[in-house]
C-alpha positions as CSV (number, residue, x, y, z in Angstrom):
1,M,89.9,259.2,233.8
2,R,91.1,257.9,230.4
3,L,91.2,261.5,229.1
4,L,93.2,262.7,232.0
5,A,95.6,259.8,231.6
6,R,96.2,260.8,227.9
7,I,96.7,264.4,228.8
8,A,99.2,263.4,231.6
9,A,101.0,261.2,229.2
10,L,101.4,264.0,226.6
11,A,102.6,266.4,229.4
12,A,105.1,263.8,230.5
13,V,106.6,263.7,227.0
14,L,106.8,267.4,226.8
15,L,107.9,268.5,230.2
16,A,109.7,265.7,232.0
17,P,113.5,266.0,232.3
18,S,115.6,263.2,230.9
19,S,118.8,261.7,232.1
20,L,119.6,260.2,228.7
21,T,122.1,261.7,226.3
22,A,120.9,263.2,223.0
23,E,122.1,260.0,221.3
24,E,120.3,257.7,223.8
25,E,117.0,259.6,224.1
26,T,114.2,258.3,221.9
27,A,111.0,260.2,221.8
28,P,107.8,258.2,221.5
29,A,106.2,258.3,218.1
30,P,103.3,260.7,217.7
31,D,99.9,259.1,218.1
32,P,98.9,257.9,214.5
33,V,95.2,258.4,215.3
34,A,95.8,262.1,215.8
35,I,98.0,262.4,212.7
36,D,95.4,260.5,210.6
37,L,92.5,262.7,211.8
38,V,94.4,265.9,210.9
39,T,95.4,264.4,207.5
40,Q,91.8,263.4,206.7
41,S,90.5,266.9,207.6
42,A,93.3,268.6,205.5
43,E,92.7,266.4,202.5
44,F,89.0,267.0,202.7
45,L,89.5,270.7,202.6
46,A,92.1,270.5,199.8
47,A,89.6,268.5,197.7
48,Q,86.9,271.2,197.9
49,E,86.9,273.4,194.8
50,N,84.8,276.1,196.5
51,L,84.4,277.0,200.1
52,L,83.1,279.7,202.4
53,M,83.6,279.9,206.1
54,N,83.3,282.4,209.0
55,W,86.1,282.7,211.5
56,F,86.8,284.4,214.8
57,V,90.3,284.7,216.3
58,S,91.5,285.9,219.7
59,F,95.2,286.2,220.6
60,D,97.2,287.3,223.7
61,V,100.0,289.8,224.0
62,V,101.9,289.9,227.3
63,V,102.7,293.5,228.3
64,E,105.8,294.1,230.4
65,G,106.2,290.5,231.2
66,R,103.0,290.3,233.3
67,E,99.7,291.7,232.0
68,K,98.0,289.7,229.3
69,I,96.0,291.7,226.8
70,T,93.7,289.9,224.4
71,Y,93.0,291.1,220.9
72,L,90.3,290.1,218.5
73,R,90.0,289.4,214.7
74,S,86.9,288.2,212.8
75,G,85.8,287.8,209.3
76,Y,85.1,285.3,206.5
77,N,86.9,283.7,203.6
78,L,85.5,282.8,200.2
79,L,87.7,280.6,198.0
80,S,87.2,279.3,194.5
81,R,90.3,277.4,193.5
82,G,89.8,278.0,189.8
83,D,88.7,281.6,190.0
84,G,90.0,283.5,193.0
85,F,89.9,284.4,196.7
86,Y,88.1,287.0,198.8
87,S,88.4,287.7,202.5
88,F,86.9,290.2,204.9
89,L,88.7,291.0,208.1
90,E,87.6,293.1,211.1
91,R,90.2,294.4,213.5
92,E,90.7,297.2,216.1
93,D,91.9,299.8,213.6
94,G,89.3,299.1,211.0
95,P,88.3,296.5,208.3
96,R,90.5,295.0,205.6
97,E,89.4,293.3,202.3
98,Y,91.6,291.0,200.3
99,F,90.8,290.3,196.6
100,Y,92.5,287.9,194.2
101,D,91.0,287.2,190.7
102,G,93.8,285.2,189.2
103,T,95.5,288.2,187.6
104,T,95.6,290.9,190.3
105,F,95.9,290.9,194.1
106,T,94.5,293.9,196.1
107,L,94.4,294.8,199.7
108,S,91.7,297.4,200.5
109,I,91.3,299.5,203.6
110,P,87.8,300.8,203.2
111,D,87.6,303.3,206.0
112,K,90.8,304.9,204.9
113,K,89.7,305.0,201.2
114,A,93.0,303.4,200.3
115,Y,94.2,300.3,198.6
116,V,97.4,298.6,197.3
117,S,97.3,296.4,194.2
118,A,99.8,294.3,192.3
119,P,99.6,292.0,189.2
120,F,99.9,288.3,190.0
121,D,99.0,285.4,187.8
122,R,100.7,282.4,189.3
123,G,97.8,281.1,191.4
124,Y,96.7,281.1,195.0
125,V,99.4,278.9,196.5
126,A,102.2,280.9,194.9
127,L,100.4,284.1,196.1
128,I,100.6,282.9,199.7
129,E,104.4,282.4,199.4
130,T,105.0,285.7,197.6
131,L,103.0,287.8,200.0
132,R,104.7,286.2,203.0
133,N,108.3,286.3,201.7
134,E,108.2,289.6,199.8
135,Y,105.7,291.7,201.7
136,D,105.5,290.2,205.2
137,L,101.8,289.8,204.6
138,A,99.7,286.8,205.6
139,L,96.3,286.1,204.2
140,P,93.7,285.4,206.9
141,I,93.5,281.7,207.8
142,W,95.6,280.8,204.8
143,E,96.9,277.5,206.4
144,L,93.5,275.8,206.1
145,L,92.9,276.9,202.5
146,T,96.1,275.8,200.8
147,P,96.4,272.3,199.2
148,K,99.5,272.0,201.4
149,S,97.4,272.3,204.6
150,R,98.6,269.0,206.0
151,E,102.2,270.0,205.7
152,E,101.5,273.4,207.2
153,L,99.8,271.8,210.2
154,L,102.0,268.8,210.8
155,D,105.5,269.6,209.7
156,G,107.6,270.0,212.8
157,V,105.2,268.0,215.1
158,E,107.3,266.1,217.7
159,A,104.4,264.8,219.9
160,A,100.8,264.1,219.3
161,A,97.9,262.7,221.3
162,Y,94.3,261.8,220.6
163,L,92.3,263.0,223.6
164,G,88.9,261.5,222.7
165,T,85.7,263.2,221.7
166,T,83.8,266.1,223.2
167,L,80.9,268.4,222.4
168,F,81.7,271.7,220.8
169,A,78.8,274.1,220.4
170,G,76.5,271.1,220.2
171,R,78.6,269.2,217.7
172,E,80.7,266.1,218.5
173,A,84.4,266.7,217.8
174,H,87.7,264.9,218.0
175,H,90.1,266.6,220.4
176,L,93.8,266.4,219.4
177,A,96.9,267.8,221.0
178,F,100.3,268.4,219.4
179,A,103.7,269.8,220.3
180,E,106.4,271.3,218.2
181,Y,109.8,272.9,219.0
182,E,108.4,276.4,219.3
183,R,104.7,275.9,220.3
184,D,102.0,273.6,221.5
185,W,98.6,273.4,219.8
186,Q,95.3,271.7,220.0
187,I,92.6,271.2,217.3
188,W,89.0,270.1,217.5
189,I,87.7,268.4,214.3
190,S,84.1,267.4,213.6
191,T,83.5,263.6,213.9
192,D,81.2,263.8,210.8
193,P,83.0,261.4,208.4
194,D,81.6,263.3,205.4
195,R,82.6,266.7,206.7
196,P,85.6,266.5,209.0
197,V,86.0,270.2,209.2
198,P,88.1,272.0,211.9
199,L,86.0,273.7,214.5
200,L,88.7,275.3,216.8
201,I,92.5,275.6,217.0
202,V,94.3,276.8,220.1
203,G,98.0,277.5,220.1
204,T,100.3,278.2,223.1
205,D,103.7,279.8,223.1
206,P,105.5,277.9,226.0
207,Y,108.6,280.0,225.8
208,S,107.0,283.4,226.5
209,Q,106.1,284.6,230.0
210,G,102.5,284.1,230.6
211,W,102.1,281.4,228.0
212,P,100.2,283.6,225.5
213,Q,97.6,281.8,223.3
214,Y,95.8,282.3,220.1
215,R,92.4,280.7,219.4
216,A,90.7,280.4,216.0
217,Y,87.1,279.4,215.8
218,F,85.5,278.2,212.5
219,T,81.8,278.2,211.7
220,D,79.3,278.0,208.8
221,W,81.4,275.9,206.5
222,D,79.8,276.0,203.0
223,F,81.2,274.0,200.1
224,A,78.7,275.2,197.5
225,P,78.6,278.9,198.1
226,D,77.0,281.4,195.7
227,V,79.7,283.4,194.0
228,A,78.6,286.6,192.4
229,E,80.3,287.6,189.1
230,G,83.3,289.8,189.8
231,R,83.4,288.9,193.5
232,F,87.1,288.4,193.4
233,T,88.0,291.6,191.5
234,F,88.4,294.9,193.4
235,S,86.6,297.9,191.8
236,P,87.8,301.2,193.5
237,E,85.4,304.0,194.2
238,A,86.1,307.4,192.7
239,E,87.5,308.7,196.1
240,D,89.7,305.6,196.7
241,V,93.5,306.2,196.5
242,Q,96.1,303.7,195.4
243,V,99.1,303.8,197.6
244,S,102.6,302.3,197.3
245,W,103.3,298.8,198.6
246,P,106.9,298.5,199.7
247,K,108.5,295.1,199.9
248,V,110.2,294.0,203.1
249,T,113.8,295.2,203.5
250,E,116.9,293.1,202.9
251,A,117.7,293.4,206.6
252,Y,114.3,291.9,207.4
253,E,114.7,289.1,204.9
254,A,118.1,288.3,206.4
255,E,116.6,288.2,209.9
256,Q,113.8,285.9,208.8
257,A,116.3,283.6,207.2
258,D,118.4,283.4,210.3
259,R,115.3,282.7,212.4
260,Q,114.1,280.0,210.1
261,Q,117.5,278.3,210.0
262,G,117.6,278.1,213.8
263,S,114.0,277.0,214.1
264,K,112.8,273.4,214.0
265,G,109.0,274.1,213.9
266,R,106.4,276.1,212.2
267,T,105.8,279.5,213.8
268,Q,102.9,281.0,211.7
269,S,99.6,280.9,213.5
270,P,96.1,280.9,212.1
271,E,95.6,284.4,213.2
272,T,96.6,287.2,210.9
273,K,98.4,290.3,212.0
274,N,97.7,292.2,208.8
């Protein structure tokens, strides 16, 4: 009953109409327990020099305002903050591989025998921003791997609730719920104080018909992975072809700037569309 009461309280904050004016209305402060638990998890991940984890994502697309189609993504990420990044992604139209060795970034499409590559030596964090802003490309599950993970998760949060603990695949986890201007989301974080890793994130778009969701599951966290020499460097096969990599258009950049100016919350989800 206490769990149901907490859920009801959060729903009341998010959904109940108010007779107060904008100047008079005062939203309750987000639950500090929920904020602290996300902060602890984010800071723990940011402190890890090396990490490997598997992930599985499902996300909904509403067709013609009615039918909900669910798409799948899966893969794994390997990050060594001093050396580089590798990610393997499976999707409907074939796999993708992402390589970054500190000097060059490469996106490979193995089944097409094609790849794009560009020099880049400003580090992983700057790479995330450059790919997003100049190429409309998101690295898989990048939000959890950046040292700015706390800001990426919590900036824009308007309501937060701690919903207690539950079992998730046999592991005890904290269950937290958050609301932003453009989305609602939940996260389950391991209760292990020495390894407060995220286990699941679920996001909901409350403004689209059908309330489409995305769900990101994380397993097999490893903070001392074996990293083979050259793992972060792409080595093309003889038949591989390097193709051009156009930047996003000025029109797209202007559209994104207008959307960001009018938005009060973070819109990027853990799933990757690339």
